[in-house]
C-alpha positions in Angstrom: 0.0 0.0 0.0 1.4 3.4 -0.9 1.5 6.3 1.5 -1.4 8.7 1.5 -0.8 12.1 -0.1 -3.0 15.1 -0.2 -2.0 17.9 -2.5 -3.1 21.5 -2.4 -1.7 23.1 -5.6 -3.0 26.6 -4.9 -2.1 28.2 -1.6 -4.9 30.7 -2.0 -7.6 28.0 -1.5 -10.2 29.1 1.0 -11.0 27.1 4.2 -13.9 25.1 2.6 -11.4 23.8 0.0 -8.6 22.7 2.3 -8.0 19.1 3.2 -9.9 18.7 6.5 -8.5 15.9 8.6 -10.0 17.2 11.9 -10.4 14.3 14.3 -8.8 11.8 12.0 -7.4 8.7 13.5 -4.0 8.4 11.9 -2.3 6.4 14.7 0.5 4.3 13.3 -0.1 5.7 9.7 2.8 5.7 7.2 2.7 9.2 6.0 6.4 9.5 5.1 6.8 12.2 2.5 3.1 13.2 2.5 2.1 16.7 1.5 -0.1 18.0 4.3 0.5 21.7 3.4 -2.5 23.8 4.4 -4.3 20.8 5.9 -6.7 21.2 8.8 -5.6 18.8 11.6 -7.7 19.9 14.6 -7.8 16.9 17.0 -6.1 14.6 14.5 -4.3 11.7 16.2 -0.8 11.2 14.8 0.4 8.9 17.6 3.2 6.6 16.5 2.9 7.8 12.9 5.8 7.7 10.5 6.1 11.4 9.4 9.6 11.3 8.0 9.8 14.1 5.4 6.1 15.0 5.7 5.3 18.6 4.8 3.0 20.4 7.4 3.8 23.9 6.1 0.9 26.2 7.0 -1.2 23.3 8.4 -3.8 24.4 10.9 -4.9 23.0 14.2 -1.7 21.3 15.2 1.5 22.7 16.6 5.1 21.9 16.0 5.3 20.6 19.6 2.2 18.4 19.1 3.7 16.8 16.0 7.0 16.2 17.8 5.2 14.6 20.8 3.0 12.3 18.7 5.2 11.0 15.8 7.4 8.0 16.0 9.5 9.0 13.0 9.9 12.6 12.2 13.3 13.4 10.7 13.1 15.8 7.7 9.5 16.7 8.3 8.5 20.4 7.8 6.6 22.0 10.7 3.6 24.4 10.2 6.0 27.3 10.7 8.2 26.1 7.9 11.1 24.9 10.1 12.5 21.4 9.5 12.7 18.7 12.2 16.2 17.1 12.6 15.4 14.4 15.1 17.1 11.0 15.4 14.9 7.9 14.8 12.7 7.1 16.6 11.6 10.3 18.4 11.2 10.5 22.2 8.4 7.9 22.2 11.3 5.4 21.6 8.8 2.6 20.9 5.1 2.7 20.2 2.7 0.2 21.7 1.0 -2.3 19.5 -2.1 -0.5 18.2 -5.4 -2.3 18.3 -6.6 -3.7 15.0 -9.3 -2.0 13.1 -12.3 -3.5 11.2 -13.3 -2.5 7.7 -15.0 0.6 8.9 -11.8 1.8 10.6 -13.1 1.1 14.1 -11.1 -0.7 16.7 -11.9 -4.3 17.4 -11.0 -5.6 14.0 
């Protein structure tokens, strides 16, 4: 399965046209290299996600610190403020717990 990528080609898009991942359960997701520029991430759970090289430039609803605290892999990712993370692998989480399996609807309890 290839990583998920969202692309916003025009930075002038209005809020109703942005990728809205508010509340998304992205725990353990492989988002390495994903383009999340201008994404809305209010309440999104990135716990244990692989965010190596992911671009969060101008993303809303998530801070640089929240990303740093949640991600398992983060080196080379770009924070919402445009700075780049240079963090050894894995991040301070050191190891992520086994995540519960999900069923076809994406709910835990697979």
